[in-house]
VOSEMI-202530 format. One line per 2 residues: number of its first residue (from 1); their letters; for each residue x, y, z of N, C-alpha, C, O, CB. Coordinates in nm, 3 decimals. Glycine has a CB too. Example, Ala and Ser with C-alpha at 12.3 -4.5 7.8 and 13.67 -1.06 7.14 Angstrom:
1 = AS = 1.319/-0.569/0.780/1.230/-0.450/0.780/1.320/-0.330/0.780/1.424/-0.332/0.846/1.131/-0.447/0.905 ~ 1.285/-0.225/0.708/1.367/-0.106/0.714/1.290/0.003/0.787/1.341/0.114/0.804/1.408/-0.060/0.572;
This chain:
1 = MA = 1.903/5.015/12.042/1.829/5.134/12.077/1.784/5.202/11.947/1.863/5.218/11.854/1.915/5.230/12.164 ~ 1.658/5.241/11.941/1.603/5.304/11.820/1.651/5.449/11.811/1.663/5.519/11.912/1.449/5.298/11.821;
3 = AT = 1.677/5.491/11.690/1.716/5.630/11.667/1.594/5.720/11.682/1.483/5.682/11.643/1.780/5.648/11.528 ~ 1.614/5.837/11.737/1.504/5.932/11.749/1.517/6.035/11.638/1.626/6.083/11.607/1.503/6.000/11.888;
5 = NP = 1.405/6.067/11.580/1.405/6.167/11.474/1.406/6.306/11.534/1.341/6.330/11.636/1.284/6.148/11.382 ~ 1.478/6.399/11.472/1.474/6.536/11.522/1.334/6.593/11.502/1.263/6.551/11.411/1.580/6.624/11.450;
7 = PT = 1.294/6.689/11.588/1.160/6.745/11.574/1.145/6.823/11.443/1.240/6.883/11.393/1.129/6.836/11.692 ~ 1.024/6.820/11.390/0.992/6.903/11.275/0.970/7.044/11.327/0.889/7.066/11.417/0.866/6.850/11.197;
9 = LR = 1.042/7.139/11.272/1.034/7.276/11.321/0.949/7.363/11.229/0.963/7.358/11.107/1.174/7.335/11.334 ~ 0.863/7.441/11.289/0.776/7.533/11.217/0.855/7.656/11.175/0.944/7.701/11.247/0.654/7.573/11.304;
11 = KL = 0.824/7.710/11.059/0.886/7.835/11.014/0.834/7.947/11.105/0.714/7.962/11.124/0.853/7.865/10.862 ~ 0.925/8.024/11.159/0.891/8.131/11.253/0.891/8.267/11.185/0.965/8.292/11.090/0.988/8.130/11.371;
13 = TK = 0.807/8.355/11.237/0.811/8.495/11.193/0.933/8.562/11.254/0.998/8.504/11.341/0.679/8.572/11.233 ~ 0.966/8.681/11.209/1.080/8.756/11.265/1.061/8.780/11.415/1.155/8.767/11.493/1.099/8.890/11.191;
15 = AE = 0.938/8.817/11.456/0.910/8.842/11.598/0.926/8.714/11.679/0.982/8.717/11.789/0.767/8.898/11.615 ~ 0.879/8.601/11.626/0.894/8.473/11.695/1.041/8.433/11.704/1.085/8.385/11.808/0.814/8.364/11.622;
17 = ER = 1.116/8.453/11.597/1.260/8.423/11.598/1.332/8.503/11.705/1.418/8.451/11.775/1.321/8.452/11.460 ~ 1.297/8.631/11.717/1.364/8.719/11.815/1.352/8.663/11.956/1.447/8.670/12.034/1.305/8.861/11.810;
19 = VI = 1.237/8.608/11.989/1.216/8.552/12.124/1.264/8.408/12.132/1.345/8.375/12.219/1.068/8.560/12.163 ~ 1.217/8.322/12.043/1.241/8.178/12.054/1.386/8.140/12.022/1.444/8.057/12.092/1.148/8.104/11.961;
21 = LH = 1.444/8.199/11.920/1.581/8.163/11.881/1.688/8.251/11.943/1.799/8.205/11.968/1.593/8.169/11.732 ~ 1.654/8.378/11.968/1.755/8.475/12.014/1.732/8.521/12.158/1.790/8.620/12.202/1.757/8.595/11.924;
23 = RG = 1.645/8.445/12.231/1.623/8.466/12.374/1.574/8.606/12.407/1.614/8.664/12.507/1.749/8.439/12.449 ~ 1.487/8.659/12.322/1.426/8.789/12.348/1.309/8.776/12.443/1.278/8.668/12.493/1.381/8.854/12.218;
25 = TE = 1.244/8.889/12.469/1.127/8.893/12.555/1.022/8.981/12.488/1.053/9.090/12.442/1.162/8.947/12.698 ~ 0.898/8.933/12.484/0.791/9.017/12.431/0.754/9.121/12.537/0.780/9.101/12.656/0.666/8.931/12.392;
27 = AP = 0.696/9.230/12.493/0.659/9.336/12.586/0.558/9.285/12.688/0.468/9.208/12.653/0.600/9.457/12.509 ~ 0.571/9.326/12.815/0.475/9.282/12.915/0.334/9.330/12.881/0.316/9.435/12.820/0.515/9.333/13.053;
29 = FS = 0.235/9.251/12.921/0.093/9.280/12.902/0.052/9.287/12.755/-0.053/9.343/12.722/0.059/9.410/12.969 ~ 0.134/9.230/12.665/0.103/9.235/12.522/0.072/9.098/12.463/0.021/9.089/12.351/0.217/9.297/12.447;
31 = GE = 0.101/8.992/12.535/0.090/8.858/12.481/-0.051/8.805/12.474/-0.136/8.838/12.556/0.172/8.766/12.561 ~ -0.074/8.723/12.375/-0.204/8.662/12.347/-0.259/8.579/12.463/-0.381/8.573/12.482/-0.194/8.576/12.224;
33 = YE = -0.173/8.516/12.541/-0.219/8.423/12.643/-0.211/8.476/12.786/-0.240/8.401/12.880/-0.141/8.298/12.634 ~ -0.173/8.600/12.805/-0.158/8.652/12.941/-0.286/8.636/13.023/-0.281/8.586/13.135/-0.117/8.799/12.936;
35 = HF = -0.400/8.678/12.969/-0.527/8.667/13.041/-0.618/8.559/12.985/-0.735/8.551/13.023/-0.599/8.800/13.037 ~ -0.567/8.476/12.897/-0.645/8.370/12.833/-0.678/8.261/12.935/-0.592/8.222/13.014/-0.568/8.310/12.713;
37 = TG = -0.803/8.211/12.933/-0.844/8.112/13.032/-0.903/7.985/12.971/-0.971/7.910/13.041/-0.945/8.174/13.125 ~ -0.879/7.961/12.844/-0.930/7.840/12.781/-0.874/7.714/12.844/-0.767/7.716/12.904/-0.899/7.841/12.633;
39 = RG = -0.947/7.603/12.830/-0.904/7.473/12.882/-0.833/7.395/12.772/-0.885/7.379/12.661/-1.025/7.393/12.936 ~ -0.714/7.347/12.805/-0.637/7.271/12.709/-0.492/7.266/12.749/-0.458/7.270/12.867/-0.652/7.329/12.570;
41 = TY = -0.406/7.258/12.648/-0.262/7.253/12.672/-0.193/7.362/12.592/-0.247/7.415/12.495/-0.204/7.115/12.637 ~ -0.073/7.394/12.635/0.011/7.491/12.565/0.131/7.416/12.512/0.200/7.344/12.585/0.053/7.609/12.659;
43 = AC = 0.156/7.434/12.382/0.265/7.364/12.315/0.370/7.463/12.267/0.344/7.583/12.257/0.212/7.281/12.197 ~ 0.488/7.412/12.238/0.597/7.494/12.185/0.559/7.542/12.045/0.521/7.461/11.960/0.730/7.413/12.182;
45 = KQ = 0.571/7.670/12.021/0.538/7.727/11.890/0.630/7.671/11.782/0.588/7.656/11.667/0.550/7.881/11.894 ~ 0.755/7.639/11.816/0.851/7.595/11.716/0.837/7.447/11.680/0.841/7.412/11.562/0.991/7.621/11.765;
47 = CG = 0.820/7.359/11.780/0.821/7.215/11.749/0.691/7.143/11.783/0.673/7.028/11.743/0.933/7.149/11.821 ~ 0.601/7.207/11.856/0.474/7.145/11.888/0.472/7.057/12.012/0.368/6.999/12.043/0.430/7.067/11.775;
49 = AT = 0.584/7.047/12.083/0.587/6.965/12.204/0.494/7.024/12.310/0.490/7.146/12.328/0.731/6.953/12.259 ~ 0.419/6.940/12.379/0.331/6.986/12.487/0.417/7.028/12.606/0.501/6.952/12.653/0.230/6.875/12.528;
51 = LY = 0.393/7.151/12.655/0.474/7.208/12.762/0.399/7.228/12.893/0.450/7.195/13.001/0.530/7.338/12.718 ~ 0.276/7.281/12.884/0.200/7.319/13.004/0.053/7.282/12.986/0.003/7.272/12.874/0.214/7.470/13.033;
53 = RS = -0.015/7.262/13.099/-0.159/7.240/13.100/-0.228/7.365/13.153/-0.174/7.435/13.239/-0.197/7.115/13.188 ~ -0.345/7.393/13.102/-0.419/7.512/13.146/-0.452/7.506/13.295/-0.465/7.611/13.359/-0.548/7.527/13.066;
55 = TD = -0.464/7.387/13.350/-0.494/7.374/13.493/-0.379/7.419/13.582/-0.397/7.438/13.702/-0.529/7.230/13.525 ~ -0.260/7.437/13.524/-0.143/7.483/13.599/-0.111/7.630/13.572/-0.008/7.681/13.616/-0.022/7.398/13.563;
57 = KF = -0.199/7.698/13.500/-0.181/7.840/13.467/-0.247/7.925/13.576/-0.352/7.889/13.628/-0.241/7.873/13.327 ~ -0.185/8.036/13.609/-0.242/8.129/13.707/-0.204/8.272/13.670/-0.112/8.294/13.592/-0.194/8.094/13.850;
59 = DA = -0.275/8.367/13.727/-0.249/8.509/13.699/-0.156/8.565/13.806/-0.197/8.588/13.920/-0.381/8.589/13.693 ~ -0.032/8.587/13.769/0.067/8.642/13.861/0.070/8.795/13.854/0.135/8.860/13.935/0.205/8.586/13.832;
61 = GC = -0.002/8.852/13.756/-0.003/8.997/13.740/0.129/9.053/13.692/0.157/9.172/13.709/-0.039/9.061/13.870 ~ 0.212/8.969/13.632/0.347/9.010/13.592/0.356/9.056/13.447/0.458/9.111/13.405/0.443/8.896/13.614;
63 = GW = 0.250/9.033/13.368/0.253/9.075/13.229/0.277/8.963/13.129/0.273/8.985/13.008/0.358/9.176/13.212 ~ 0.301/8.842/13.180/0.322/8.726/13.094/0.243/8.608/13.150/0.213/8.607/13.270/0.474/8.691/13.082;
65 = PS = 0.209/8.510/13.067/0.143/8.390/13.119/0.231/8.323/13.224/0.353/8.314/13.207/0.109/8.292/13.004 ~ 0.170/8.275/13.330/0.244/8.210/13.438/0.187/8.072/13.464/0.066/8.052/13.463/0.240/8.294/13.566;
67 = FD = 0.276/7.977/13.486/0.240/7.839/13.516/0.321/7.794/13.637/0.437/7.833/13.652/0.265/7.745/13.392 ~ 0.260/7.713/13.724/0.337/7.667/13.839/0.387/7.523/13.826/0.443/7.466/13.920/0.253/7.679/13.964;
69 = RE = 0.366/7.465/13.707/0.420/7.331/13.680/0.423/7.310/13.529/0.333/7.352/13.458/0.336/7.220/13.751 ~ 0.528/7.245/13.483/0.539/7.207/13.343/0.501/7.061/13.327/0.496/6.986/13.425/0.682/7.232/13.290;
71 = VE = 0.474/7.020/13.204/0.456/6.878/13.175/0.591/6.811/13.203/0.696/6.861/13.162/0.408/6.854/13.025 ~ 0.586/6.699/13.272/0.710/6.633/13.313/0.804/6.610/13.195/0.766/6.551/13.094/0.678/6.500/13.381;
73 = GA = 0.928/6.657/13.210/1.032/6.638/13.110/1.025/6.732/12.991/1.107/6.720/12.900/1.027/6.501/13.061 ~ 0.930/6.826/12.989/0.909/6.911/12.870/0.993/7.039/12.869/1.012/7.099/12.764/0.764/6.948/12.861;
75 = VQ = 1.042/7.080/12.985/1.110/7.209/12.996/1.248/7.191/13.058/1.263/7.126/13.161/1.025/7.307/13.079 ~ 1.348/7.252/12.995/1.484/7.253/13.048/1.505/7.381/13.127/1.454/7.486/13.090/1.590/7.241/12.934;
77 = RI = 1.578/7.372/13.236/1.618/7.489/13.315/1.767/7.510/13.295/1.847/7.418/13.313/1.583/7.471/13.467 ~ 1.803/7.632/13.257/1.942/7.665/13.226/1.978/7.795/13.297/1.902/7.891/13.288/1.965/7.677/13.072;
79 = PD = 2.092/7.802/13.366/2.131/7.930/13.427/2.138/8.039/13.321/2.199/8.021/13.216/2.267/7.916/13.500 ~ 2.075/8.153/13.349/2.076/8.265/13.256/2.213/8.332/13.260/2.276/8.339/13.366/1.963/8.366/13.290;
81 = PD = 2.260/8.383/13.145/2.389/8.452/13.145/2.395/8.572/13.240/2.504/8.616/13.277/2.420/8.498/13.005 ~ 2.278/8.627/13.280/2.281/8.740/13.373/2.324/8.698/13.513/2.348/8.783/13.599/2.144/8.807/13.379;
83 = GE = 2.333/8.566/13.538/2.379/8.515/13.666/2.276/8.520/13.777/2.303/8.477/13.889/2.497/8.591/13.708 ~ 2.158/8.572/13.748/2.057/8.586/13.852/1.931/8.503/13.827/1.867/8.456/13.921/2.019/8.729/13.866;
85 = RV = 1.896/8.485/13.700/1.771/8.414/13.668/1.801/8.275/13.613/1.915/8.239/13.586/1.688/8.495/13.566 ~ 1.692/8.197/13.598/1.701/8.065/13.536/1.615/8.068/13.411/1.494/8.089/13.419/1.656/7.950/13.636;
87 = EI = 1.678/8.047/13.296/1.606/8.044/13.169/1.534/7.910/13.155/1.583/7.807/13.202/1.703/8.067/13.050 ~ 1.418/7.913/13.088/1.349/7.788/13.054/1.342/7.776/12.903/1.314/7.872/12.831/1.206/7.784/13.118;
89 = RC = 1.367/7.653/12.856/1.364/7.623/12.713/1.284/7.495/12.691/1.273/7.411/12.779/1.508/7.608/12.655 ~ 1.230/7.483/12.571/1.164/7.359/12.532/1.269/7.249/12.531/1.374/7.263/12.468/1.094/7.373/12.391;
91 = AR = 1.243/7.140/12.602/1.339/7.030/12.610/1.355/6.959/12.476/1.458/6.896/12.452/1.296/6.930/12.717 ~ 1.255/6.967/12.390/1.260/6.897/12.262/1.343/6.972/12.157/1.426/6.911/12.090/1.119/6.875/12.210;
93 = CG = 1.321/7.103/12.143/1.389/7.178/12.036/1.483/7.287/12.086/1.558/7.344/12.007/1.286/7.240/11.945 ~ 1.480/7.317/12.215/1.568/7.420/12.270/1.517/7.561/12.257/1.589/7.656/12.290/1.700/7.411/12.206;
95 = GH = 1.394/7.579/12.208/1.338/7.713/12.193/1.321/7.784/12.326/1.278/7.724/12.425/1.204/7.705/12.121 ~ 1.355/7.913/12.328/1.343/7.994/12.450/1.197/8.016/12.485/1.117/8.054/12.400/1.415/8.131/12.433;
97 = LG = 1.162/7.992/12.612/1.027/8.012/12.661/1.017/8.134/12.751/0.921/8.211/12.741/0.979/7.889/12.735 ~ 1.112/8.152/12.838/1.109/8.261/12.936/1.202/8.228/13.051/1.315/8.185/13.031/0.966/8.286/12.987;
99 = HV = 1.152/8.250/13.174/1.231/8.225/13.295/1.144/8.161/13.402/1.022/8.174/13.399/1.294/8.357/13.348 ~ 1.207/8.092/13.494/1.136/8.032/13.607/1.187/8.095/13.736/1.306/8.121/13.753/1.156/7.877/13.609;
101 = FE = 1.092/8.118/13.827/1.123/8.180/13.956/1.065/8.093/14.066/0.956/8.037/14.051/1.067/8.326/13.965 ~ 1.137/8.080/14.176/1.089/8.002/14.289/1.091/8.089/14.414/1.169/8.183/14.425/1.174/7.875/14.310;
103 = GE = 1.003/8.054/14.508/1.001/8.123/14.636/0.914/8.247/14.642/0.921/8.322/14.739/1.137/8.160/14.671 ~ 0.832/8.272/14.541/0.748/8.392/14.539/0.614/8.373/14.608/0.544/8.470/14.638/0.725/8.436/14.397;
105 = RF = 0.576/8.248/14.635/0.454/8.212/14.708/0.324/8.252/14.638/0.225/8.283/14.705/0.458/8.274/14.844 ~ 0.324/8.253/14.505/0.201/8.279/14.432/0.104/8.161/14.443/-0.018/8.181/14.449/0.231/8.307/14.285;
107 = TP = 0.158/8.039/14.445/0.076/7.919/14.453/0.141/7.824/14.553/0.256/7.845/14.593/0.061/7.851/14.312 ~ 0.070/7.720/14.595/0.130/7.622/14.687/0.257/7.555/14.632/0.342/7.512/14.709/0.028/7.516/14.720;
109 = RN = 0.270/7.547/14.500/0.390/7.487/14.442/0.510/7.581/14.449/0.624/7.538/14.433/0.364/7.448/14.295 ~ 0.486/7.709/14.474/0.590/7.809/14.497/0.686/7.824/14.378/0.805/7.853/14.395/0.669/7.772/14.622;
111 = TR = 0.633/7.803/14.259/0.711/7.813/14.136/0.631/7.893/14.033/0.510/7.878/14.023/0.747/7.671/14.080 ~ 0.701/7.977/13.958/0.635/8.054/13.852/0.718/8.045/13.725/0.829/8.098/13.717/0.615/8.204/13.894;
113 = HC = 0.663/7.978/13.625/0.721/7.979/13.491/0.663/8.102/13.423/0.543/8.106/13.395/0.691/7.845/13.410 ~ 0.744/8.199/13.395/0.704/8.324/13.330/0.736/8.307/13.182/0.853/8.312/13.142/0.778/8.451/13.394;
115 = VN = 0.631/8.287/13.100/0.649/8.240/12.963/0.602/8.345/12.863/0.497/8.407/12.881/0.575/8.109/12.941 ~ 0.678/8.364/12.758/0.638/8.452/12.649/0.524/8.386/12.571/0.538/8.272/12.526/0.758/8.484/12.555;
117 = SI = 0.413/8.456/12.554/0.301/8.403/12.475/0.346/8.364/12.335/0.300/8.265/12.279/0.187/8.505/12.466 ~ 0.436/8.442/12.279/0.480/8.421/12.141/0.554/8.288/12.125/0.571/8.240/12.013/0.571/8.536/12.097;
119 = SL = 0.598/8.228/12.236/0.666/8.099/12.233/0.568/7.982/12.237/0.609/7.866/12.227/0.763/8.089/12.348 ~ 0.439/8.012/12.253/0.339/7.908/12.277/0.232/7.902/12.167/0.210/7.998/12.093/0.272/7.931/12.410;
121 = VF = 0.168/7.786/12.159/0.048/7.763/12.080/-0.051/7.695/12.174/-0.014/7.600/12.243/0.076/7.677/11.949 ~ -0.176/7.744/12.178/-0.276/7.682/12.262/-0.349/7.573/12.185/-0.388/7.593/12.070/-0.376/7.788/12.315;
123 = VP = -0.367/7.458/12.249/-0.439/7.346/12.190/-0.560/7.320/12.281/-0.543/7.268/12.392/-0.346/7.216/12.176 ~ -0.682/7.355/12.236/-0.799/7.338/12.322/-0.831/7.192/12.348/-0.804/7.105/12.266/-0.918/7.405/12.262;
125 = DP = -0.890/7.167/12.466/-0.940/7.032/12.496/-1.053/7.000/12.399/-1.126/7.089/12.357/-0.989/7.021/12.645 ~ -1.066/6.872/12.363/-1.175/6.834/12.272/-1.311/6.855/12.337/-1.414/6.828/12.275/-1.161/6.688/12.227;
């Protein structure tokens, strides 16, 4: 079996560290991608792994970018220490993305990944 190399991690700003490394949350309605509608993919700010496609993004009106599906295998779901929510992290580097909610009926998939813009980088389609 071939060894896998650890991901190359980008140097983060203090604000990015607070969210991505220390599981913080950016202020609602303040993120760069909340109302962004470009076509492409969203990658992890820390390691560059592709996480979401723009075709799976929707406006939930919650103050953060929302997606109803992740790229297969890209996102880990972990019980939040608050005992009520489910945290989502980048499966490649473990960076905090936000939380996932089910049963809200925003879309037919009935899932909402509520993601901090500061945890993402947008990669436009060619």
